[in-house]
C-alpha positions as CSV (number, residue, x, y, z in Angstrom):
1,M,-22.3,6.3,3.6
2,C,-22.1,6.1,-0.2
3,S,-20.8,9.7,-0.3
4,F,-18.0,8.9,2.1
5,T,-17.0,5.8,0.3
6,H,-16.8,7.8,-2.9
7,V,-14.8,10.5,-1.3
8,R,-12.3,8.0,0.2
9,H,-11.8,6.5,-3.3
10,R,-11.2,9.9,-4.8
11,S,-8.7,11.0,-2.1
12,S,-5.7,8.8,-2.7
13,H,-2.5,10.8,-2.4
14,C,1.0,9.7,-3.4
15,P,2.8,11.0,-0.2
16,E,0.1,9.2,1.9
17,Y,1.0,6.0,0.0
18,V,4.7,6.2,1.1
19,S,4.1,7.9,4.5
20,A,5.9,5.2,6.4
21,D,9.1,6.4,4.9
22,P,9.6,10.2,5.4
23,W,12.5,10.3,2.9
24,K,10.2,9.0,0.1
25,V,7.6,11.5,1.0
26,L,10.2,14.3,0.6
27,V,11.4,12.8,-2.7
28,A,7.7,12.7,-3.9
29,V,6.9,16.3,-3.0
30,T,10.2,17.5,-4.6
31,L,8.9,16.0,-7.9
32,L,5.2,17.0,-7.3
33,N,6.0,20.7,-6.6
34,K,4.7,22.7,-9.6
35,T,4.3,19.6,-11.7
36,P,1.1,17.6,-12.3
37,G,0.9,14.3,-10.6
38,S,0.1,12.6,-13.8
39,K,3.6,13.4,-15.0
40,S,5.6,13.2,-11.8
41,I,4.2,10.2,-10.0
42,P,5.3,7.6,-12.6
43,V,8.8,9.2,-12.5
44,F,8.8,9.0,-8.7
45,F,8.1,5.3,-8.7
46,D,10.8,4.7,-11.4
47,L,13.2,6.7,-9.3
48,I,12.7,4.9,-6.1
49,Q,12.8,1.6,-7.8
50,R,16.3,2.5,-9.1
51,W,17.5,4.2,-6.0
52,P,15.3,2.9,-3.1
53,T,17.1,4.5,-0.2
54,P,18.7,7.8,0.7
55,A,22.1,6.1,0.6
56,A,21.5,5.0,-2.9
57,L,20.1,8.3,-4.2
58,A,22.9,10.2,-2.5
59,Q,25.3,8.4,-4.8
60,A,23.2,8.6,-8.0
61,P,25.1,9.9,-11.1
62,L,23.8,13.5,-11.6
63,S,23.7,13.0,-15.4
64,L,21.5,9.9,-15.1
65,L,19.2,11.5,-12.6
66,R,18.9,14.6,-14.8
67,E,17.9,12.5,-17.8
68,M,15.2,10.8,-15.7
69,L,13.7,14.1,-14.6
70,K,14.1,16.1,-17.8
71,D,10.4,16.0,-18.8
72,L,9.3,17.4,-15.4
73,G,11.0,20.7,-15.8
74,L,13.7,22.1,-13.6
75,G,15.6,18.9,-14.2
76,E,19.0,20.2,-13.1
77,V,17.7,22.0,-10.0
78,R,15.6,19.0,-8.9
79,S,18.5,16.5,-9.5
80,V,21.0,18.5,-7.5
81,R,18.4,19.0,-4.7
82,L,17.4,15.4,-4.5
83,I,21.1,14.3,-4.1
84,A,21.7,17.0,-1.5
85,L,18.5,16.1,0.3
86,S,19.5,12.5,0.5
87,Q,23.0,13.2,1.7
88,T,21.8,15.5,4.4
89,Y,19.0,13.0,5.4
90,L,21.8,10.4,5.9
91,E,24.0,12.8,7.9
92,H,21.3,14.5,10.0
93,P,18.1,12.3,9.8
94,P,14.9,13.9,11.1
95,A,13.9,13.1,14.7
96,P,10.7,14.3,16.3
97,E,12.5,15.6,19.4
98,R,14.9,17.8,17.3
99,L,13.2,20.9,15.7
100,H,14.9,23.1,13.2
101,A,14.1,26.7,12.2
102,S,11.9,26.8,9.1
103,R,12.1,28.9,6.0
104,G,9.1,30.7,4.7
105,K,5.8,31.9,6.2
106,M,2.3,30.7,6.8
107,A,-1.0,32.6,6.6
108,L,-3.3,32.9,9.6
109,P,-6.4,35.0,10.3
110,S,-5.6,38.3,12.0
111,A,-6.5,38.7,15.7
112,K,-9.4,41.1,14.7
113,G,-10.7,38.6,12.2
114,D,-10.7,41.2,9.4
115,G,-7.7,40.0,7.4
116,V,-4.7,37.8,7.1
117,V,-1.3,37.9,8.8
118,H,1.8,36.1,7.6
119,V,3.9,34.6,10.4
120,P,7.1,32.6,10.4
121,Y,6.5,28.9,9.7
122,P,7.0,26.9,12.9
123,P,10.1,24.7,13.5
124,T,9.9,21.1,12.3
125,P,12.1,18.0,12.3
126,I,12.9,18.4,8.6
127,S,13.3,22.2,8.2
128,H,17.1,21.7,8.0
129,L,16.9,19.6,4.8
130,P,17.7,21.1,1.4
131,G,14.6,22.2,-0.5
132,C,12.1,21.9,2.4
133,G,9.9,24.9,2.0
134,P,6.3,25.2,3.2
135,Y,4.9,22.6,0.8
136,A,7.4,19.9,1.9
137,L,6.9,20.9,5.6
138,D,3.1,20.8,5.3
139,S,3.3,17.4,3.6
140,Y,5.7,16.0,6.3
141,R,3.4,17.2,9.1
142,I,0.3,15.8,7.4
143,F,1.6,12.4,6.4
144,C,4.6,11.6,8.6
145,S,4.0,13.2,12.0
146,S,2.4,11.3,14.8
147,G,-0.7,12.2,16.8
148,H,-2.7,15.2,15.8
149,E,0.0,17.3,14.1
150,W,-1.9,17.2,10.8
151,K,-4.7,19.2,12.4
152,A,-2.5,22.2,12.9
153,V,-1.4,22.4,9.2
154,R,-2.8,25.3,7.0
155,P,-1.5,24.5,3.5
156,R,-1.7,26.7,0.5
157,D,-1.2,23.9,-2.0
158,K,-4.6,23.2,-3.6
159,E,-4.1,19.4,-3.5
160,L,-3.2,19.4,0.2
161,V,-6.2,21.6,0.9
162,K,-8.5,19.1,-0.8
163,Y,-6.9,16.3,1.1
164,L,-7.3,17.9,4.5
165,R,-10.8,19.0,3.8
166,W,-11.6,15.3,3.1
167,K,-9.6,14.1,6.1
168,W,-11.3,16.5,8.5
169,A,-14.7,15.4,7.2
170,V,-14.1,11.7,7.2
171,E,-12.1,11.4,10.5
172,E,-13.5,14.2,12.6
173,H,-16.9,14.9,10.9
174,R,-16.0,18.6,10.8
175,Q,-16.0,21.3,8.1
176,W,-12.5,22.8,7.5
177,D,-11.1,25.9,5.9
178,P,-7.4,26.3,5.0
179,L,-7.2,29.7,6.7
180,R,-9.5,29.4,9.7
181,G,-9.2,25.7,10.4
182,P,-12.0,23.4,11.7
183,G,-15.5,24.7,11.8
184,D,-19.0,23.3,12.3
185,S,-20.0,19.7,12.1
186,I,-20.5,18.4,8.5
187,H,-23.9,18.1,7.1
188,L,-25.4,16.4,4.0
189,E,-25.0,19.4,1.7
190,Y,-21.4,19.8,2.7
191,I,-20.7,16.1,2.0
192,L,-22.4,16.3,-1.4
193,N,-20.5,19.5,-2.4
194,M,-17.2,18.0,-1.4
195,T,-17.9,14.8,-3.2
196,A,-18.8,16.8,-6.3
197,V,-15.6,18.7,-6.2
198,L,-13.5,15.6,-5.8
199,A,-15.5,13.8,-8.6
200,A,-14.8,16.7,-10.9
201,A,-11.2,17.2,-9.9
202,P,-9.7,14.2,-8.0
203,I,-6.6,14.7,-5.9
204,L,-3.8,14.5,-8.3
205,H,-0.8,14.0,-6.0
């Protein structure tokens, strides 16, 4: 019990915190992509305090947004992308019943079990939005989709991998691998190893 309590404490995740608002999740992952959470999360909260809705951010002055993001790297690219994302989100908001073709691929075990195959990423409700590659799609499916959609996600991002390993253990009592998916039931050694990993390197997003 103590181990699970410790793991829960170590597994806070910024997109999970704002998961009730998919647009905020997408803004968060745009800032988190290739940038440490220690730098990007404070900027994220400053940004959504200034522009709290997609309508507001869609009208944000590019120069002001670029100045806010300058220390994260790729400031120009991210600024343009966030405005385009917000504009498209307003015009064509995601709906669970409307799926759009995705960009990118995902890795799965080969049928023979002796390697990896890369297959097209499945359609999702947000695949039409600017900047939504596999990391954003994985995050949306984990944090914003209903039911058991999170169980089908096979992320490559190391922070999402840590999060799903924790989530499978805590909610389903199953071991989990980012390539092969769920495995055997958890046991004490698995819990202790997972706790040690999270203690040494907490989830940073």
